[in-house]
VOBA-233034 format. One record per residue (C-alpha): x negated, y negated, z. Coordinates in steps of 0.05 Angstrom, whole numbers, padded with zeros to 5 digits, always signed. Layout:
XYZ
...
This chain:
+00190-00070+00158
+00119-00081+00136
+00063-00071+00186
-00007-00092+00169
-00059-00043+00194
-00121-00064+00232
-00160-00023+00180
-00148-00081+00131
-00210-00121+00116
-00240-00165+00061
-00201-00149-00003
-00169-00085+00026
-00098-00089+00052
-00071-00027+00088
+00003-00031+00105
+00058+00015+00130
+00129+00010+00105
+00185+00033+00150
+00260+00026+00146
+00287-00015+00088
+00241-00069+00062
+00271-00139+00060
+00261-00204+00024
+00233-00231+00090
+00182-00175+00093
+00155-00195+00025
+00158-00271+00033
+00131-00274+00104
+00083-00215+00108
+00062-00181+00044
+00060-00236-00009
+00022-00288+00032
-00030-00237+00053
-00040-00212-00018
-00044-00283-00045
-00098-00299+00007
-00138-00237-00013
-00132-00251-00087
-00152-00324-00078
-00213-00304-00035
-00236-00242-00072
-00206-00244-00142
-00176-00175-00137
-00139-00137-00083
-00141-00064-00062
-00075-00042-00031
-00059+00022+00008
+00015+00031+00024
+00035+00083+00075
+00107+00105+00066
+00104+00167+00109
+00146+00148+00169
+00220+00131+00160
+00216+00093+00094
+00286+00080+00066
+00273+00037+00004
+00282-00037-00013
+00338-00087-00009
+00353-00114-00078
+00319-00181-00063
+00257-00145-00038
+00254-00101-00101
+00258-00165-00143
+00202-00197-00101
+00160-00134-00113
+00172-00134-00188
+00162-00209-00196
+00097-00209-00155
+00071-00148-00191
+00083-00179-00260
+00053-00246-00239
-00009-00211-00212
-00015-00151-00259
-00090-00164-00268
-00104-00179-00195
-00104-00108-00167
-00168-00068-00169
-00138-00006-00137
-00071+00014-00107
-00054+00076-00068
+00012+00100-00041
+00017+00154+00011
+00083+00191+00020
+00150+00161+00001
+00205+00190-00041
+00189+00220-00109
+00221+00162-00145
+00167+00116-00117
+00114+00156-00154
+00155+00150-00218
+00162+00075-00209
+00086+00070-00200
+00075+00109-00264
+00119+00059-00301
+00083+00001-00266
+00015+00029-00285
+00032+00009-00357
+00027-00064-00339
-00018-00063-00277
-00091-00064-00298
-00119-00032-00235
-00124+00041-00216
-00061+00069-00183
-00059+00135-00144
-00005+00168-00103
-00010+00221-00050
+00056+00256-00038
+00028+00302+00015
+00007+00258+00072
-00010+00276+00142
+00045+00242+00182
+00008+00255+00247
-00052+00212+00228
-00083+00208+00297
-00102+00269+00337
-00063+00273+00401
-00103+00246+00460
-00163+00231+00416
-00195+00168+00388
-00217+00208+00327
-00172+00199+00267
-00155+00258+00224
-00193+00271+00160
-00132+00270+00112
-00116+00197+00128
-00187+00175+00116
-00193+00216+00053
-00131+00182+00027
-00162+00114+00042
-00227+00134+00007
-00188+00162-00052
-00142+00102-00059
-00190+00046-00044
-00259+00072-00057
-00284+00053+00013
-00345+00084+00044
-00340+00156+00068
-00317+00163+00140
-00346+00219+00182
């Protein structure tokens, strides 16, 4: 399942991937949102959080991912992936050959991104956003 974070804004899309991603996840959530961003801003910045219970892609979803990536290889300014299996980082290294934007991965993510009982978010999550997307420093 793909969940779009409220931290998304302008050309920045922050999503969480849990379970096994499906064709429906891509066609109804991710692709339309990215197409809207690309149309409005020219280039997208994507941060994908795979920390909690990510189990991969269905074959149709993997095809959607590859097809969209190839069709929009010049439409990503930056892409960051937090967590996920090691093979995801390898796939991104291969993808970086054709994707023109900057791609970074962070295998060591802070799964507990929000301090218990606090409205203050932990520093590692925001550092990952700053690193991956080049957003303003959060204090």
